[in-house]
C-alpha positions, 0 to 999 in steps of 0.5 A, a space after each residue: 660480718 661479711 661485706 658485699 661490695 656492689 656496683 649499681 649500674 643502670 641507664 638514666 631514669 630507671 630509678 636505681 638510686 631510689 631502689 637502693 634507698 628503698 632498702 631502708 636505713 641507708 647511709 649516703 656519702 657523696 664525693 667525686 670520682 678521681 679527676 672529675 667533678 661527677 658525683 660519686 655516691 656510696 651507700 652503706 646498709 646492713 641486711 641479713 647479716 651482711 654489710 652492703 657497700 653500694 657504689 651508685 655509678 652514673 646513669 649510662 646507656 652503654 659502656 663506651 668513652 662517649 660521655 664522661 658518665 659512660 667513661 666513669 662507669 666503664 672504668 669502674 667496672 673494668 678496674 674497680 673493686 666490687 663483688 657483683 653488679 646490680 643492674 637496674 632496669 625500667 620494666 616499662 622499657 625492658 628491651 632498651 634497658 637490656 642493651 646495657 645488660 648485654 654489655 654487662 654480661 659480656 664482662 663475665 662478672 657476677 650480675 643480678 638484674 633488678 626489673 624495677 618499676 614493676 607496678 608501672 609495667 603492670 599498669 601498661 600491660 607489660 608482663 615479664 616472666 622473670 624465671 624465663 628471663 633468668 634462664 635466658 640471661 644466665 643471671 638472677 632477675 628479680 621484679 621490684 618496685 622502689 615506689 611500693 617497696 616490693 621485691 626488696 627481700 627477694 633482691 637482697 637474697 639474690 645479691 647475697 646468693 650471687 656474691 657467695 657463688 664461686 663463679 658466674 659463667 658467661 651465658 651470652 650466645 651471639 650469632 653464629 658468625 660472631 660466636 665463631 670469631 669469639 671461639 677462634 680468639 678464645 681458643 688461641 688465648 687458651 692454647 697460649 696459656 693466657 689467663 684472665 680473671 674475666 674469662 677468655 670469652 670476655 677478653 675475646 669479646 673486648 678484642 672484637 670490640 677493639 676495647 682500648 684498655 684490653 689492646 694496651 694490656 696486650 700490646 707490649 706482650 710477646 703474644 701480641 705478634 701472633 694475636 694481631 694477624 688473627 684479629 685482622 682476619 676476624 675483623 675482615 670476616 665480620 666486615 664481609 658478613 655485616 657489610 659494614 666496617 664499624 666494629 662498634 656498630 656490629 657489636 651494637 647490632 649483636 646486643 640489640 638482637 640478643 635483647 630483642 630475642 630475650 624480650 620475645 621469649 620472656 615478655 608479653 605485652 597487653 595490646 588492649 591497654 589504652 593510651 597511657 597517661 604519658 601520651 595524654 599529657 604529651 598531647 598537651 605539653 608537647 603541642 606545637 601551639 601551646 607547648 612552648 608558652 606552657 614551658 615559658 610560663 613554668 619557667 617564669 613561675 619558677 623564678 617568681 617563686 625563687 624570688 618571692 619565697 626566698 626573700 622571707 628567710 633571707 631577712 632572717 639570715 641577714 638579721 642573724 649575721 648582722 647580730 653575729 657580727 655585732 656580738 663578735 666585735 663586742 666580745 673581742 673588742 676593737 682589735 684586728 682579730 675582731 675585724 678579720 673575723 667579723 668584717 672578713 670571715 663572717 661578713 664574706 661568708 654571710 653574704 654568700 649564705 644569705 642566698 641559700 634559700 634562693 639556691 634551694 628553691 631554684 634547684 628544687 624547681 629544676 629537680 622537679 622538672 627533671 625527675 618528672 620527665 618534663 625536661 626531655 619534652 622541653 628539649 623536643 619543643 626547643 629543637 626547632 628553635 635551636 636549629 634556627 640558631 645553628 645549634 643541635 637539639 641535643 645542645 639543650 641538655 648542656 645548656 639547661 645544665 648550665 643554669 645549675 653549674 657550668 662544670 657539668 654543663 661543659 661535660 654534658 656537651 660530650 653527648 654531641 658527636 660532631 666536634 663543630 656542634 660540641 665546640 659551639 655549644 661549649 662557647 655559649 654555655 656560659 651565657 646560661 646563668 649558673 646558680 653561682 650568679 643567682 646571688 648577684 642577680 638577687 642582690 642587685 635586683 633587690 636593691 633597685 627593683 620593687 619587690 612585686 616586679 623582682 621575680 619577673 625581672 629575675 626571669 627576664 635576666 635568665 631569658 635574656 641571657 639565654 637569648 643572647 647565647 642563641 644570638 652568639 651561637 648564630 654569629 659563631 655558626 655563620 663566622 667560625 663553626 660553619 657546616 650542616 646540622 645533624 638530626 636530633 634524637 632523644 629518648 622521651 621518658 615516661 612521666 613520674 611523680 617525684 618522691 620527697 626522698 629523691 628531691 631531698 637527696 638531689 637538692 640537699 647535695 647541691 645545697 651542701 656543695 654550695 655551703 662547702 664553697 662558703 665554708 672553704 675557699 670563699 671563707 679564705 677569699 673573704 679573709 684575703 679580701 679583708 686583709 687586702 682592704 685593711 692594709 697597709 695602715 696609715 697611722 699618721 692619717 688616722 692620728 690627724 682624723 682622730 684630732 679632728 673627730 675629738 674637736 667635733 665630738 659634741 656634733 655626732 653628725 660631723 664626727 660620723 662624717 669624718 669617721 666615714 671619710 677616714 674609712 673611705 680613705 683607708 679603703 681606697 688606698 689599701 692594696 685592694 683599692 690600689 688594684 681597683 683604681 688601677 683597673 678602674 679606667 677599663 670599667 669606668 665607661 660602664 659606670 662601675 666604681 673601683 669596688 665594682 671592678 674589684 668584685 668582678 675581678 675576684 669573681 674570676 675565681 668563683 662567682 659567689 665571691 662577687 657578693 662576698 667582695 661587695 659585702 666586705 667593700 661596701 660594708 667597710 665603706 659605710 656607717 656600721 652602727 645600729 642604724 645601718 640598713 645593710 648591703 642593699 642600702 649601701 649599693 643603692 646609695 653608691 651605684 646608679 641604676 644604669 650601672 646596676 643594669 650594666 653590672 648584671 649584664 657583665 656578670 651574665 656574660 663574662 669569663 666563667 669561674 676558675 673551675 669551669 674554665 679549666 673544664 672548658 679547656 679540657 673539653 674544648 681541647 687546649 689553651 687556645 680555646 681557653 684564650 678565645 673564650 676569655 676574649 670572646 666572653 669578656 669582650 662581649 660583656 664589655 661591649 653590651 654593658 657599655 651599650 646598656 649603661 649609655 642607653 639606660 642613662 639616656 632613657 632615665 635622664 
């Protein structure tokens, strides 16, 4: 059976993943592109006697190195192995989507165009003549609707027919001046017997765009000495004609002109259609008076639901792991193996998995807001607010991404052109509490705040962190990143109802990623923490306590107290206890004991490990018989409310996890900024936690 390898390409919000899933019976594999954390989705299915292997590339507006997504897409299309490109377009925004199509056609690869969302286009009076558009572009264009599953068979037939073609000639026809320069270069390359699998015209276009990869491929060849003067003359003629010395801008104008011409010749718009649903909803949700309160209410509701609904399965998960720990010890007996499995691996991983329901609910809510198109409106609403703090409107995208994970949030800052705006955004992204911090918040809030106020408190924590980030941005803008702001431009996608399948794929991917952490390095960290908290052994001290316990065997309360005293002695004098006590002076002014200090230190590896560390340390330090009330009760008994407030504040601000900090270093441009971030975040966290602890102590005393 023949295999057809497809590169799935499209601009954001065109429904490309939904479309390919609508083919049916797909097998989705999620990994990562080499060297980055951007998801690499590979989809496999069998239709009409062919095996299709689809690589779903990140949504990209163009083939540039501007963002990490665009760079990945460009590199894959230039160097990856595939048989054809499936370019998915949003039929309701046909002209804007054709900009990317023109760049794809310039690659001179086999291309099939899927005119998706045809059902919406009809409702909005957008009528596309797919036959005429196919003639204009020189590739097969098929109208489809992923929602209604129409056009699927025609799309499969177009892909198989195109894949079986010998070649697909480049059909683009640019302006006369641009075509002349392409011809000059292509003829020269042909005269020099230069060969390329992409075709000489495609190579000439890349040279006129000053594509870095094509330049590198020519630079060390003898042909380069003759080619360079020819290119310089072409550039000068283009500069003179377009009256601009930016080759990217010149090509941008060319592809836009091609897109406009294609639309004019093949698309008719029914202007009699009334204002669409999008405009009517926007009149309310982007209203300058009520838009922002609606946004805040929606976010409050999301965090309220996260805590209220998440607490129900949390009780079941907690009971399950408690039973699993007890049965493990019962089965393996009083041995070191039983302790490492039960108190180390199961307790540590269980403390992280306990918060999976909260993670799923929060990510579901965020996915709903993103997939409906509302998040773009939120960016529009907050633009004016952001500018008051010296931030660019586009900073909203990485900052909101920071509520999920700081790694893609740091990468998303690449959309900011100005280095000053990008660095400022990078420095405050950590103030947006990532999903890994949520378990810490839920744990502390659940221990100290009544359940009826827990959701609102959680919402307040997130909003307070964001406001602190805004304040920090203002200070940095005044002192370090001085300069004028740039204007804000962002696309407003149409509102769409998200599908269950789309939500499932989005949320399940994040949930599995969270579980993989729990089952891999968090498991390893939990075992390491167990070892450090159980060694070295103190046989002489244990023997002394055993004698004391035997003497009061008839008094269960005294025996239990002596046993807890022994456990606490061993814990405080363990390797982990020694580390905690060594760093305790730094944290003592904040009201933190040595166990809290160690939890924060292990959190530098991953914020989820903060909870796992607490689960091991406070669990070992307490009475673990059937009367134990769990980790929440242990925290409530060992930590004061002012210290809990300071702890949340410290976790909210201090240095990001190892993976995120390494991405920050790369995006910011070196170790210097990494060091600045460590001092800035940790110093700010300590000062604000110190203030919070002392002020709350005075209020509550």
